[in-house]
N, C-alpha and C positions, 0 to 999 in steps of 0.2 A: 762954760758949753755944758749942754745937756747929759747926763749921766742915767744910765736907768739901769735897774736890777729887778729881775721876776722873782716871786717870790709867791705865796702862799701866803704872807703877815704882812701886815702894814706895820712900818716901824721907822720913826725919822732917825734915830741914834743905832744901825749899825751895834750889833752884839759879837764881840770879836771870840767870845768861849763858845760859839756856835759856828766857828766855820770848822770845814775840813780839811784834814791833811793829805797830805799826796797828792797836791792839788800842783796846775801849774808853776805859780811864781809863789805858795806855799800859805797855808794859813791864814788867808785875811780874806777881808769885804768883796768882793766883784764888782764890777761894772763894767758897761759899753757904751760906748755914743751911740748906740743902734737898734733905737724900739726894736725890731722888728727880730734880733739875736736877743735881746733880751726874756721875749718873748718865746721864743725857741727853744731859750735853758727849758723851760719851763716842761717842753714835749706832753703836754694838753694836759697838765696836771686841775683835778676840781681844784674853786676857789683860787686860782690865779691872777698875781695882781701884779703892776709894775709900778716899781715907787722911781721916783724922780729925784734928782737931785742935779745940783748947780756944781760948778768947779769953775773958778778964775782963773785961767793960765796963766797970770801972770805971777798969781800966787803960787805956783808952782816953781818958777824961776826963782824968786824970792824967800821963798821958806830955809827956814837950815834945817831941814830933814836931806834923809840920806835916798834919793831919787835915784834909778834902775832906769833908765828907757831904753829900750828894743824898738828903732826906727823899724827893723824888720828882721822876717826868720832869715837869721844864719846857724854857723855850726855854734855859737856861743850861745844863743837861745834856746837851742836844741838841746845840749847840755847842762842848762840852767833849769831848764823845763826838766830833762830827766832826774837831776839830782835831787829836785822839789818831787816828782815823783814815784819817788823811789829811798823817801824820807834818808836822805842823804847829807841832809844841811840840817848843822845840827844847832845853829843859831841864827835867827834871822838879822841878815844884816843888810835890810831896807825898810825903808817905811811904806814905801810909794815902791809898785814896779811895772811898767808900761808896757806892752807889748805887742805883738802877735797874738790871737787864739790860735792853740793848739788840736787837733782832732786824734780819733782813732786813730788813725795812719800812720800818724809816730808811736802812737804805742806800739804798733808790729815791728815797725823799725827796733825801739827799745828794745822787744823781745831778741830781735839779730843780735845785737850789743849783749847783751844778758848771755845770750848761747854763744857766743863768741863768733859766728859766725858772720859776723862783719867789724870794723872798726871803726873806731869816727873818721878819721880820715876819710874811707869809701865810703860810709853814710853821707859825706858834707858834697859826693858829686852824684848822691842818688837821689836826695832829698830835692823835689821841687819846690822850693822854699818860696818861690812867687807867687803861688796860691795860697798863703797866707797872710791875708791883708785885712782881714776883721779886727780891731783891737779890742783889746783887755784892760780896765785897770783893778790894780790889787792895792788895797788899802792897809796895811800891814801890821799898825798900832794904832793908838786911842790917838794919838798928835799927828796922823796924816789924817786921821777920819774928820779932825777937826777942819779941811778943807772945804769939805761938803758939808753943802745946805740944801736941808729935803724942801722940794718943792711941794708934794704934792704924789699921790697914786693914781692910780688906773685900773 
């Protein structure tokens, strides 16, 4: 499977020291299986590039890494993202997390949770989870990064 990373740099091996905190799945290396989406992540920055990587899906099922897969957006997924975006996760539990990409609309719901204007149970009935279809892969440690094979840059 081809995976894409929008960047302004060319690199074969991602540097997790440069990973941003308070992101959906934690501080890791994010890629997607959609070229257009990786391109959109750059918001028309000058010098943008798309790095290509390959991962063999069978590797994911046979490796000894702790992998969390959200097959679809749901309240568990939303809470996971909330905890990561709000820096509530003290220790990274997974080597790789795969699941739908959240948007800023979810951040608005999180503000309502923070202000106690809505409960998680109420939120579960209000979010249109089926709108979150694009997938992201977050490689959270050096062992998981070994699953990626650099292919090139465009």
